[in-house]
C-alpha positions in Angstrom: 0.5 0.1 -0.3 1.3 3.5 -1.2 1.2 6.3 1.0 1.6 9.7 0.0 1.2 12.8 2.3 -2.8 13.2 1.1 -3.0 9.1 2.0 -1.2 9.8 5.4 -4.0 12.5 6.2 -6.9 9.9 5.2 -5.1 7.1 7.2 -5.3 9.7 10.4 -9.3 10.2 10.1 -9.9 6.1 9.2 -10.1 5.4 13.1 -10.7 1.8 11.6 -8.0 2.0 9.4 -5.9 3.1 11.9 -7.2 0.5 14.3 -6.0 -2.1 11.7 -2.6 -1.2 11.0 -1.7 -1.4 14.8 -3.0 -4.7 15.3 -1.0 -5.9 11.8 2.2 -3.9 13.5 1.6 -6.0 16.4 1.2 -8.8 14.6 4.5 -8.9 12.1 6.4 -8.0 16.2 4.3 -11.2 17.9 3.2 -9.0 20.1 -0.8 -9.7 21.5 -3.0 -7.6 20.2 -4.3 -6.5 23.8 -0.6 -6.1 25.1 -0.2 -1.6 25.1 2.8 -1.3 23.1 2.9 3.0 22.8 2.9 4.7 24.9 3.6 8.2 26.2 6.1 9.9 28.4 3.4 12.2 29.9 1.1 8.9 31.0 4.0 7.0 32.1 5.3 10.0 35.0 1.2 11.0 35.8 1.5 7.7 37.5 2.7 9.6 40.5 -1.0 11.7 40.2 -2.5 7.9 40.4 -0.8 4.9 39.0 -4.6 3.3 37.7 -5.5 6.3 35.7 -2.5 6.5 34.5 -2.2 2.9 33.0 -6.2 3.4 31.4 -4.4 6.7 30.1 -2.2 4.3 28.4 -4.4 2.4 26.8 -6.9 5.1 25.8 -3.6 7.2 24.1 -1.9 4.2 22.2 -3.9 4.6 19.0 -2.8 8.3 19.7 1.3 7.8 20.2 1.1 5.0 17.6 -0.2 7.5 14.8 2.2 10.4 16.0 4.7 7.7 15.3 3.7 7.1 11.6 3.6 10.9 11.0 6.8 12.0 12.8 8.3 8.9 10.7 7.0 10.3 7.4 8.3 13.9 7.7 11.3 12.8 9.4 12.2 10.8 6.4 10.9 13.3 3.9 13.9 16.0 5.5 16.5 13.2 5.3 18.4 13.5 1.6 18.7 10.0 1.1 14.7 9.8 0.5 12.4 12.0 -0.9 8.6 12.1 -1.5 8.3 9.6 -4.6 10.0 7.1 -2.5 7.7 7.4 0.3 4.6 7.1 -1.8 6.1 3.9 -2.6 5.9 2.4 1.1 3.2 1.6 3.3 2.8 3.3 6.8 4.5 0.7 8.7 7.6 -0.1 6.5 8.2 4.3 7.0 7.5 3.2 10.8 10.5 0.7 10.1 12.4 2.8 8.1 13.0 5.3 11.4 14.1 2.5 13.5 17.9 3.8 13.3 18.0 7.5 13.3 19.4 8.4 15.9 18.8 11.7 18.0 21.8 13.2 17.6 20.3 13.5 13.7 17.0 14.4 15.0 18.8 17.6 16.8 20.6 18.7 14.1 17.0 18.4 11.8 15.0 20.5 14.1 17.3 22.0 16.4 20.8 23.2 14.8 19.2 23.4 11.2 16.1 25.2 12.7 13.4 23.5 10.9 10.1 23.5 12.7 8.4 20.9 14.2 5.7 19.5 12.9 3.9 18.9 16.8 4.5 22.5 17.3 3.8 24.4 14.8 0.5 23.3 15.4 0.6 25.8 18.6 -2.5 28.1 18.6 -3.4 31.2 20.7 -5.5 31.7 23.5 -7.9 34.1 24.7 -10.5 34.0 27.2 -14.1 35.5 28.0 -15.7 36.3 30.6 -19.4 35.7 31.1 -22.5 35.6 33.3 -25.1 32.8 32.9 -28.5 34.3 33.1 -30.6 30.8 34.8 -27.2 31.2 37.3 -26.0 32.7 40.3 -22.6 31.6 39.2 -20.0 33.4 36.3 -17.5 31.5 34.6 -14.4 32.0 32.0 -14.9 30.5 29.0 -11.6 29.5 27.2 -11.4 29.3 23.5 -8.3 28.3 21.3 -7.8 30.0 18.5 -6.3 33.2 16.9 -7.6 36.2 18.5 -11.2 37.3 16.7 -11.5 41.0 16.6 -15.4 40.2 16.7 -15.4 39.2 19.9 -14.6 42.5 21.2 -18.4 43.1 20.4 -19.9 40.4 23.0 -20.4 42.1 26.4 -18.8 39.6 28.4 -15.8 40.3 26.4 -12.6 41.1 29.0 -9.3 41.1 27.5 -7.4 39.0 25.2 -5.0 36.5 26.7 -2.0 36.4 25.1 0.6 35.5 27.9 1.0 33.9 31.1 1.1 37.0 32.7 -2.2 38.0 31.3 -3.9 35.1 32.6 -3.0 34.7 35.5 -4.1 38.3 36.7 -7.3 37.4 35.0 -7.5 33.9 36.7 -6.8 35.4 40.3 -9.3 38.0 39.7 -12.7 36.3 38.9 -11.5 32.8 40.3 -14.0 32.3 43.1 -16.7 33.2 40.9 -16.1 31.4 37.7 -16.0 27.8 38.1 -19.5 25.3 38.6 -19.1 23.1 41.4 -21.7 21.0 39.8 -20.5 17.8 38.5 -23.6 16.9 36.4 -24.2 18.1 32.6 -27.0 20.6 32.2 -26.7 21.1 29.2 -29.9 20.7 26.1 -29.0 18.0 23.6 -28.9 21.5 21.7 -26.3 22.9 23.8 -24.4 20.2 23.6 -24.4 20.1 19.4 -23.6 23.3 19.6 -20.2 23.2 21.0 -21.6 24.6 24.6 -18.4 23.5 27.1 -19.4 22.1 30.5 -17.3 23.4 33.1 -16.9 22.1 36.9 -13.4 22.5 39.0 -12.2 19.7 37.6 -12.7 20.9 33.7 -12.2 24.4 34.2 -8.8 23.3 36.0 -7.6 21.2 33.1 -8.7 24.0 30.0 -6.9 26.0 32.8 -3.4 24.0 32.6 -3.5 23.3 29.0 -3.7 27.6 28.1 -1.1 28.4 30.6 0.8 25.6 28.8 0.3 26.3 25.4 0.6 29.9 26.5 4.1 29.6 27.5 5.3 26.8 24.6 4.1 29.9 22.3 6.2 32.2 23.8 8.8 29.7 24.5 12.5 30.6 24.1 13.5 27.1 23.4 13.2 24.9 20.8 11.4 21.5 20.6 10.3 18.1 18.6 8.3 15.0 19.4 10.1 11.2 18.6 9.1 8.0 19.7 12.1 5.5 21.1 12.2 2.1 22.0 12.4 0.3 25.2 12.0 -2.8 26.6 9.5 -3.6 24.4 7.6 -0.7 24.0 7.9 2.4 22.1 7.9 5.3 23.9 6.5 8.8 22.4 7.7 12.1 24.3 7.7 15.9 23.4 9.8 18.0 25.7 8.8 21.5 25.8 11.9 22.7 25.4 15.3 21.0 23.9 18.6 22.7 24.0 22.2 21.3 23.4 22.7 19.6 26.5 19.0 20.0 28.6 15.7 19.4 28.5 13.3 21.9 29.3 9.4 21.3 30.9 7.0 23.5 31.9 4.5 23.0 34.5 1.2 25.0 36.5 0.6 24.3 39.8 -2.4 26.2 41.9 -0.2 27.1 45.1 2.8 25.5 47.0 1.8 23.2 48.7 -0.2 21.6 45.5 3.2 21.8 44.1 5.4 20.3 46.5 2.5 17.2 47.1 1.7 16.7 43.8 3.5 18.0 40.9 6.9 18.2 41.8 7.4 13.7 41.5 5.5 14.4 38.1 7.8 17.0 36.9 10.9 15.6 38.0 10.1 12.2 36.4 8.7 13.5 33.6 12.2 16.0 32.6 14.3 12.9 33.7 12.5 10.7 31.2 12.7 13.0 29.0 16.6 13.6 29.2 17.2 9.6 29.1 15.0 9.2 25.9 16.9 12.5 24.3 20.5 11.6 25.5 20.4 15.1 27.8 22.6 15.6 30.6 20.5 18.2 32.3 17.1 19.8 33.0 15.5 22.9 33.6 12.0 23.0 35.0 10.1 25.9 35.6 6.6 25.8 37.8 3.8 28.8 38.1 2.1 28.8 40.9 -1.2 30.3 40.3 -2.1 31.6 43.9 1.0 33.7 44.2 1.7 34.5 40.9 5.1 33.2 40.9 8.1 30.7 39.1 9.7 28.0 40.7 13.0 27.1 38.5 15.0 24.0 39.0 17.9 23.3 37.4 19.8 19.8 37.9 21.2 17.1 36.2 18.8 14.3 34.3 18.3 11.2 36.7 18.7 8.2 34.9 18.0 6.0 38.1 14.7 7.5 38.7 14.0 7.2 34.6 14.4 3.7 34.7 12.7 3.3 38.2 9.5 4.8 37.1 9.6 3.1 33.5 9.9 -0.5 34.8 7.4 0.7 37.9 4.7 1.8 35.2 5.8 -2.0 33.5 5.2 -4.2 36.2 1.8 -2.4 37.3 0.5 -2.1 33.0 1.1 -6.0 33.2 -0.3 -7.1 36.4 2.9 -7.9 38.5 2.5 -4.9 40.4 -0.7 -3.4 42.6 -2.3 -0.2 42.5 -2.4 2.2 45.9 -5.7 4.0 45.9 -5.2 8.0 45.9 -6.8 10.0 48.6 -10.6 10.5 48.2 -10.7 14.2 46.3 -8.8 12.8 43.4 -11.3 9.8 42.8 -14.0 12.5 42.8 -12.1 14.1 39.8 -11.4 11.0 37.8 -12.7 10.5 34.8 -12.3 6.4 34.5 -14.0 7.0 38.3 -17.1 4.3 36.6 -14.6 2.0 35.9 -12.0 2.3 38.2 -11.5 -0.9 40.8 -9.5 0.6 42.8 -11.2 3.7 44.2 -10.6 4.5 47.8 -14.3 5.7 47.5 -16.1 2.3 46.4 -14.3 0.7 49.3 
């Protein structure tokens, strides 16, 4: 099966074909179809938030990591002098994927960092802006977060506050209205028409997620570091990562936390493990971690050496848990109350 860029786009939109390709890949490698093979560094590091949730995410996201590996392989092969677009047309998706097995990180760094070629996984970053809205049927107010380029027409909306294009601007807005802007309800009160029209359901958890994502996007938009996404073989798995920044000898990771207490108790171990994993796979010796404390409006910076032992520890812990060789530890109850996988989770502390 030949593959052009147009064919690749068709593949991305065809979930059935993508599922079949993943099964074919596993069959060629002698891997059981039920075994999760494509993993993401984000999901692995989130083990320190909740081991069960991280496994749920890994299984749910495998098809995305597989798809990304094909896309990135196609683009990188097209950038290498030995390959041309006409060469790639004659290759199938799995052959394209296999052709990148021997491409090293040094060559990728040369493409995306030294030569300054834009990584397609980074080019998709978009501006964010926020609208402050009042709901006529309820007493609460909320911030509606959108992604996309700034639209001047939005200013005609009476509820428009400001265009948000920096972390600092968003923190100012968020801290000013935080107590008023999130729903405490956890039930979906939207009508079918509202759902079809794309009206978002905001809860404390969904707002916190959107806020964190927007902060990440805004930081990346103004980030002084370049980056790229790639997949790496480890054990019997393929691990995908996209650091927030890649330098000559370091990886950069950015996090947001609602306050210092939350960071020290819940975010710090995830950020360190994620940076160590990036350093291990991208072959860097140092890590730079920046965390913004939303409540205090402060930025914490950590510079240190990559801890390879920590990276290998979390990889093996995650693997043993994924394969059922290690037990899960039930998280604190408030995490379970906010979890998307609560109904199907068998270890939640709320069900005991």
